[in-house]
Backbone as a ProteinNet text record, in pm:
[ID]
protein_1_A
[PRIMARY]
MATQTRVHVTIRGRVQGVFFRMETQRTADRYGVYGWVKNRTNGTVEAVFEGDQEKVAAVIDWCRRGPRHAIVEGIDVHEEPYTGEFNHFYITH
[TERTIARY]
1969.1	2047.4	2138.9	2152	2234.2	2382.3	2456.7	2600.6	2665.9	2746.3	2816.3	2951.4	2989.6	3113.2	3182.6	3308.8	3388.9	3473	3475.2	3559.4	3633.7	3752	3836	3845.3	3804.1	3798.7	3880.9	3932.6	3999.6	3934	3891.1	3823.1	3912.6	3936.8	4025.8	3947.2	4000.1	3938.2	3920.8	3823.7	3792.1	3691.5	3746.9	3664.7	3683.4	3766.8	3781.5	3729.1	3667.2	3609.8	3474.7	3413.2	3282.9	3182.1	3207.6	3120.8	3114.2	3221.1	3220.9	3208	3284.1	3278.6	3140.6	3085.9	2955.5	2846.9	2849.4	2748.7	2770	2895.6	2921.6	2861.5	2879.5	2821.6	2669.1	2607.1	2461	2415.1	2489	2452.5	2469	2580.1	2603.3	2494.9	2460.8	2356	2222	2192	2066.5	2057.4	2169.8	2171.1	2201	2233.6	2266.4	2403.1	2495.5	2632.6	2720.1	2811	2898.5	3041.5	3123	3264	3306.7	3394.9	3448.3	3488.9	3508.2	3555.4	3648.4	3752.5	3843.5	3910.5	3956	4038.9	4182.3	4251.2	4393.6	4472.6	4596.5	4678.4	4709.5	4695.8	4723.6	4603.6	4495.1	4378.8	4270.2	4291.6	4190.7	4102.1	3996.4	3911.4	3921.3	3938.6	3951.8	3835.2	3785.6	3673.9	3678.5	3617.5	3592	3442.2	3382.2	3239.5	3219.2	3132.9	3095.5	2943.6	2893.5	2750.8	2703.9	2573.1	2511	2573	2608.3	2679.1	2606.2	2475.8	2400.7	2399.3	2389.7	2388.1	2525.3	2630.6	2766.3	2786.8	2739.6	2751.1	2679.3	2564.3	2490.6	2569.3	2637.1	2719	2838.3	2899.3	3010.7	2962.7	2846.7	2791.8	2772.7	2723.2	2708	2845.2	2948.3	3083.1	3138.8	3095.5	3141.7	3094	2988.5	2936.3	2971.4	2948.4	2973.9	2868.8	2891.6	2797.6	2803.2	2713.2	2691.3	2816.5	2904.1	3019.8	3146.5	3136.6	3252.4	3272.8	3397.4	3431.8	3514.4	3449.7	3516.7	3587	3719	3799	3822.5	3812.7	3833.5	3812.3	3787.6	3768	3832.3	3910.9	3973	3897.7	3856.7	3780.5	3854.4	3886	3956.8	3874.9	3841.2	3768.9	3863.1	3810.1	3884.5	3796.3	3854.2	3770.7	3673.9	3549.1	3448.3	3485	3476.2	3511	3392.9	3296.3	3185.2	3224.7	3338.1	3390.8	3318.3	3236.5	3172.5	3026.3	2978.9	2836.8	2770.9	2845.5	2793.6	2891.8	2858.7	2948.6	2993.5	3123.1	3174.6	3279.4	3296.3	3401.4	3519.8	3637.4	3758.9	3862	3969.4	4075.3	4209.1
-9594.4	-9475.2	-9501.8	-9402.3	-9415.8	-9420	-9496.9	-9504	-9387.9	-9311.2	-9197.1	-9243.3	-9188.1	-9228.3	-9107	-9126.5	-9024.1	-9094.9	-9038.1	-9092.2	-8978.6	-9011.2	-8919.2	-8979.1	-8903	-8958.6	-8874.6	-8941.2	-8876.4	-8929.2	-8836.3	-8872.1	-8836.3	-8934.4	-8915.7	-8918.8	-8850.8	-8846.7	-8703	-8681.2	-8543.3	-8490.2	-8435.8	-8395.8	-8249	-8178.2	-8034.5	-7960.9	-7844.8	-7768.1	-7820.2	-7906.8	-7964.5	-7947.5	-7852	-7821.9	-7935.2	-8014.3	-8128	-8081.8	-7981.2	-7935.3	-7881.2	-7796.9	-7737.6	-7845.4	-7940.7	-8046.4	-8141.8	-8161.2	-8241.6	-8173.2	-8042	-7967.5	-7979.9	-7965.5	-7979.1	-8118.6	-8219.9	-8357.3	-8381.5	-8336.6	-8352.9	-8280.2	-8158.8	-8083.5	-8157.4	-8214.3	-8287.3	-8405.5	-8471.6	-8587.4	-8552.6	-8427.7	-8389.4	-8437.8	-8445.4	-8488.2	-8363.6	-8363.2	-8248.3	-8279.5	-8173	-8188.2	-8083.2	-8121.5	-8026.8	-8097.6	-8016.7	-8066	-7961.6	-8006.7	-7912	-7975.9	-7889.9	-7933.4	-7946.8	-8046	-8062.8	-8020	-7978.8	-7934	-8045.5	-8172.3	-8284.7	-8323.3	-8242.6	-8268	-8352.3	-8397.7	-8475.7	-8383.8	-8440.4	-8372.7	-8453	-8381.7	-8444.2	-8398.4	-8487.2	-8450.7	-8532.1	-8475.1	-8545.1	-8538.1	-8652.5	-8660.5	-8718	-8653.5	-8705	-8706.1	-8807.9	-8814.8	-8957.6	-8973.9	-9105	-9195.7	-9315.6	-9408.1	-9429.2	-9446	-9469.5	-9345	-9228.4	-9104.2	-9073.7	-9100.5	-9083.8	-9180.1	-9302.8	-9400.2	-9350.5	-9285	-9231.2	-9120.2	-9035.8	-8929.3	-8989.7	-9091	-9159.4	-9221.6	-9284.9	-9342.3	-9234.1	-9117.5	-9007	-8966.9	-8962.7	-8924.6	-9021.7	-9144.4	-9242.8	-9207.1	-9126.4	-9079.1	-8932.3	-8850.2	-8707.5	-8635.3	-8506.9	-8428.9	-8470	-8416.3	-8457.8	-8463.2	-8366.4	-8361.3	-8425	-8477.3	-8543	-8681.7	-8725.5	-8863.2	-8916.1	-8988.5	-9041.4	-9170.6	-9170.9	-9289.4	-9377	-9318.8	-9396.5	-9311	-9379	-9310.2	-9393.4	-9328.5	-9393.1	-9346.9	-9441.3	-9411.4	-9468.7	-9382	-9424.5	-9383.4	-9480.6	-9450.4	-9387.9	-9292.6	-9224.4	-9221	-9194.8	-9183.4	-9065.5	-9087.5	-8982.4	-8877.4	-8747.9	-8640.7	-8550.9	-8537.3	-8446.8	-8300.8	-8269.6	-8133	-8036.5	-8087	-8000.5	-7974.9	-7854.9	-7824.9	-7786.4	-7802.9	-7782.5	-7843.4	-7834.2	-7883.3	-7763.4	-7753.9	-7635.7	-7671.5	-7578.9	-7587.9	-7510	-7571.4	-7505.2	-7503.7	-7431.8	-7419.3	-7458.4
-9369.8	-9399	-9518	-9604.5	-9725	-9688.7	-9764	-9745.6	-9818.8	-9747.7	-9806.1	-9861.3	-9975	-10040	-10101.4	-10134.1	-10202.7	-10307.7	-10428.8	-10535.1	-10602.8	-10651	-10728.4	-10867.7	-10968.8	-11104.1	-11200.6	-11301.8	-11414.1	-11541.1	-11626.9	-11750.7	-11867.5	-11956.2	-12071.2	-12201	-12301.5	-12433.7	-12478.3	-12565.7	-12605.7	-12503.5	-12394.3	-12280.5	-12242	-12315.7	-12293.4	-12416	-12392.1	-12501.3	-12548	-12467.3	-12503	-12388.5	-12299.6	-12184.7	-12083.4	-12074.7	-11982.9	-11838.5	-11798.4	-11659.3	-11623.7	-11710	-11682.9	-11672.5	-11764.3	-11761.9	-11644.8	-11603.4	-11484.4	-11362.6	-11353.4	-11242.1	-11241.6	-11356.8	-11365.8	-11323.9	-11368.5	-11334.4	-11184.9	-11128.4	-10984.3	-10905.1	-10945.9	-10877.2	-10884.3	-11000.1	-11018.3	-10921.7	-10896.8	-10808.1	-10662.2	-10634.3	-10497.3	-10453.5	-10549	-10522.3	-10510.9	-10413.6	-10389.3	-10431.5	-10448.8	-10483.5	-10582	-10674.4	-10772.5	-10900.2	-11006.2	-11135.3	-11194.9	-11266.1	-11331.2	-11451.5	-11543	-11655.4	-11607.9	-11659.4	-11631.8	-11755.4	-11736.4	-11848.5	-11946.3	-11905.6	-11994.9	-12081.5	-12075.4	-12159.9	-12094.9	-11972.9	-11903	-11819.3	-11766.4	-11668.4	-11539.6	-11428.7	-11297.5	-11210.2	-11124.8	-11037.6	-10909.2	-10807.2	-10681.3	-10657.2	-10628.4	-10600.4	-10460.9	-10382.7	-10251.4	-10238.6	-10172.4	-10146	-10132.8	-10144.7	-10139.8	-10246.7	-10208.4	-10297.5	-10429.7	-10427.6	-10551.5	-10639.5	-10578.3	-10655.1	-10715.2	-10639.3	-10692.7	-10809.7	-10797.2	-10906.1	-11030.9	-11014.4	-11129.3	-11198.4	-11121.3	-11181.1	-11253.8	-11195.9	-11263.1	-11394.1	-11393.2	-11516.6	-11622.1	-11580.8	-11676.1	-11732.4	-11647.8	-11691.9	-11795.7	-11793.6	-11892.6	-12033.2	-12043.2	-12172.2	-12195.1	-12091.4	-12100.7	-12183.5	-12207.1	-12287.6	-12434.7	-12511.7	-12650.4	-12737.5	-12730.2	-12819.8	-12760.8	-12643	-12581	-12640.8	-12638.6	-12673.3	-12556.5	-12467.9	-12349.4	-12387.9	-12372.8	-12404.9	-12283.3	-12165.1	-12043.6	-11920.9	-11809.7	-11683	-11573.2	-11490.6	-11374.9	-11251.2	-11168.7	-11048	-10928.3	-10833.2	-10712	-10590.2	-10508.4	-10385	-10284.3	-10209.4	-10103.7	-9979.5	-9864.4	-9743.7	-9755.4	-9718.5	-9720.1	-9615.4	-9654.1	-9560.5	-9525.4	-9614.8	-9591.4	-9594.7	-9659.3	-9657.8	-9751.1	-9841.8	-9941.5	-9906.2	-9941.9	-9924.7	-10056.1	-10167.4	-10301.5	-10401.7	-10529.1	-10634.5	-10716.6	-10742.5	-10813.7	-10917.6	-11010.3	-11112.6	-11059.8	-11064.9	-11017.8	-11129.1	-11106.3	-11207.7	-11148.5
[MASK]
+++++++++++++++++++++++++++++++++++++++++++++++++++++++++++++++++++++++++++++++++++++++++++++

């Protein structure tokens, strides 16, 4: 059985205005990862990912690059207790 995990991430750099949230949602959907993503007022993007540990790791790896016009300067990843509270991945504000 796959190990379920939850992570809270913050992505820094040129990550707003480059379709980062939309592409994060597409990537999470492709891997079957649930949670949310949003822009922060400080210019970062914040997200929570839940799901199979390997699939969540793949989404995090994608976030380290981001979409074509993004310039990711850094990413903070914090593990949290898995809750299973999500049944899809969405963009929030």
